[in-house]
N, C-alpha and C positions, 0 to 999 in steps of 0.2 A: 481651553479647547485643545484636544490632541489632534495632531495632523499625522495620519497613519498611511503609509504606502503599502499597497497590496501587490505583491509580485507573484504571478501565477504562471505555471508552465502550460497546463492544459485545462480545457473546459470541464473534464470529469472531476476536477477538484472543487467545483462550485459549491458543493455542500459544506466544505470546510470554511469557505469564505462566509457563507450564510450563517453558520454557527458562530463564527468569530464576531460578526457584526451583531448578531442577536445577543450574544453574551455581554458585549460592551453596552448595548442598549439598555440592559438591566442595571447598569452601574451609574452612579451619579457623576458622570463625566461626559462632556460633549466631544464628539469625534467628527473629524473631517477626513473622509477617505479618498485616496487617489489610487486608481486601479489600473494596472497594466497586465497584459496577457501575451505570452510568447507564442501562443497557438501551436505548442509542441516543438518549437524550434529552440533548442537549448542554446544555440549560438547567439540568439538575440538577448538572452537574459542579462549579461553584463551591461549592455547598453541601456536596457530598461531599468535595471537597478540604479545606474548612474542618473537616469532621468528622474527617478524618484528622489534620489539624494539631493539633486540640484533644486528641488522645489523650495525649501527643504522639507523633510519630514522628521517627526519625533522618534519614529520607530518604523520598522518594516515587518509586515506579516508575509512570510515566504511559504508558498505551497509547492512542495517537492524538494528533494535533495539538491538538484541542480540550481533551483531558485534560491535555496538557502545559502548555498556556496557563493553564488553571485552576490548576494546581499552582504554576507560576512566578509567577502574580499574587497568591499568598498573601502576606500581610505576613510579615516575618521572613526568615530565611536558610535555610530547610529546603532541602537539595539535591534536585534533581530529575533523574532519569534517564528518558529517553523513547525510545519506538519505537512504531510504524514511521513516524514523522514523515517526510513526503515531502520537504519543503523547509524544513529548520531555519532557514536564513538568511532566506529569503523570508517565513517566518511570524513572524520576529522572535524566535525562540528562541535564535539564535546569531549572534554578530557575524561569525564565519567558522567553517568546519568545523575548521580547524587550532587555533583558539583561540576557543572559543565565548564566553568571558566570562560574567559574571553567575553564576547559581547552578544552571545546568542543562547537561547534556551528554546524549549518547545515541547511537543508531544509526538512520540514515535508512533507510527502506524503499524508497527510489527504486531502480528497476532502470534501468540505462543505456539510453537510447533507441536507441542504435546496436545494442545487444544485442537489443532488441525487434524492430527492423527486420530484423536478420539471422535471427531466429527465424521471422518471417513468410515471408521468402524461402525459407528452408529447408523450412518446412511447406507452402508453396504456391509452388513454384519457377516456375510459369507466370504468376504474378500480375503484371499490368502496370498495374492501376488499383485503388487503394485509396480507401475513404472513411474519414472520421474525424469522429465526432460528439462534441462536448464542450460543457460548460456554460461559456459565455463570461464568467460572473460569478464563477467559482470560480478563485482564483489558482493552485491546484495543477493544475487541468485546463488552464488557459491555458499554464502553464509546460510541462507535458508535451506539449501539442499543438505548441508551438513547437519543443521539442527533437526530437520525433518527425519533424516536418516537415523540420527541418534534416538529420536522419539519412537520411531518404528522398532528399532532394535530393542529398546527398553521394554516396549509392550510385548514383544515376542509374537510368534504365531503367524508371521507374515513375511514374505520374501519381497525385497525391494530391488528392482533393476534400474540402475542409474543410466541415463542417456544424455551425457554432456555433449553440447555442440559448441563449435568454435566460432561459427558465424551463422547469421539468420538463414541464409539460403540452404543450409543443411536440413532445414525442416522439410524441404521438398523430398527428402529421402527418408522421412520418418517411418514410412511403411516398412522399411527394412528392419527396423528395431522394435516394432510392436509385436510382442509374442502372443501366440494364440490363447494362452491361458491367463493373460493379464486381465485382472478384474477392474482396474481403473488406472488412469494416468494422472499423476499429480504434477501440477505446474507451479514451481516456486515463483516468487516475484521476479520480474526481469523484463526490461523493455523489448529486447530482441524477440522473445517468444510472444509477449503480449501484443506487439504490433503486427506480428505475422500469425496471429491465432487462426486465421482462415485456413491455413495449411494444416494446422493441428486438428481443427474441427473436421476437415475433409477426410483425413486419413483415419482418425479415430472413429468417425461415423461409419466408414467403410468396414472397419474391423469390429464394429459394435463394442467399442471400449468407452465407457463413460470418462469424462474429464472433470477433475476437481481443480478449480482455478484459484489463483491468489490475486487476480485482477478483476474487480467487480464487473466491468463491461464485457468480460468474456462469457459471463453466464447467459445473458440474453442472446449472445452471439453463437451459442452452441455447447457450452459446458453444462454438465449436469448440475453443478452447484459449487459452493465455496463458503468459507467462513471469513468475514471481512471486518475490519475496523469501521465504525460508523464515523464518517468524516464530519458530520454535523457536530457530533459529540466532541471530536478532537478540536474542532474550531471553538466550541464553548470553553474547553479547558485552556486553550491558548488565550482566550479573552481574559481569563483570570490572571494569567502571567503578564499580559499587557497592562492590566490595572496595577499590579505590583510594581512594574517598571515605571509607570506614571507617578507612583508614590515615592520614587527614589531608590528602589531596590535595584541593584546591578543584575543584569540578565544572567551573567555568569554565576551568580549566587543562587539562582532559582533552579531547583532540580528539574530535570527532564522527566516527564511522565510517559507511561506507555499505555496502549489500548488495553482496557480491562474488561470490556463488555462487547466482544465481537458479535456480529449478527449473521444470521444464516440467509443466503440467497439460493433459491432452487429454480430449475427450469423444468416444469412439469411436462412440457411438450417433448423435451429430450428424453425424459424418463419414460414416457409412453412409447416413443419410438424404440427404445432399448428394452422395453418390457420390464422396467424396474418399478417395483412397488415402493413408493416413498412412505416412510413411517408416519403414521397419522400424528403422533405426538410431536414429531419434528416439524411437520407442516404447520401445526398450530403455533410453533415458536418462530416460524420463518418471517423475516422482515420484508423480503422481496420475493414474490412468486412470479415467474415469467411463463407465459403460455404461448 
């Protein structure tokens, strides 16, 4: 019987937990799960991680980068499996994807920037000017903004205007930076923008500029769409790693995987308001349609 602690930052990662449990249920191993959730409060994670360690547990499944860091920072050698960590190497959770080292491995939730760029061109084929707003103090946001900028430059034929912000309250001034000829506004991953998306939605709606999001919950909240890692599938992949660890393989010797089959989410109500005709072929491939 495996005793597994589940350390979760927010409820929107529930699908990863469901996938993880479903994957282990298919394996010939019994599991006893102990679940704690920080309800979005990163400051609670170290205490919650310690609570799991004191049970004790055989391993910890950590959902989010802050949760993974809290689990890895525990004293001792409890193995950690994480998802949907955007940048395992940059966040210090892995020495490399191929050989992470230490006591943690997992599955990255990063969706390839070139795929996101291709998605935008397919969704808005006439687009020739994109905006991009991101938190300049968030390493994940800075990384994705750079990767996306590189992807746009390599494709050519489209101008990208970067709008870096230093703090979240600057989003209340977003209207100053939205140019009249912008065909869409891309939002890289980043907590500051994601948690203050209402401001982004308000000003972009007023300017009739569609938003392409990197945070799933932003689509039903007013973004036109986005390309996202399937958290359930990430959880399934993490279950495979948990099984290997249970068989004696060191977590640090198990390669970190990345999301390979991202899914499309679209908001047809937003498209209607903006007068955007969504490609029929894309609608057929869409995993989540919000009305």
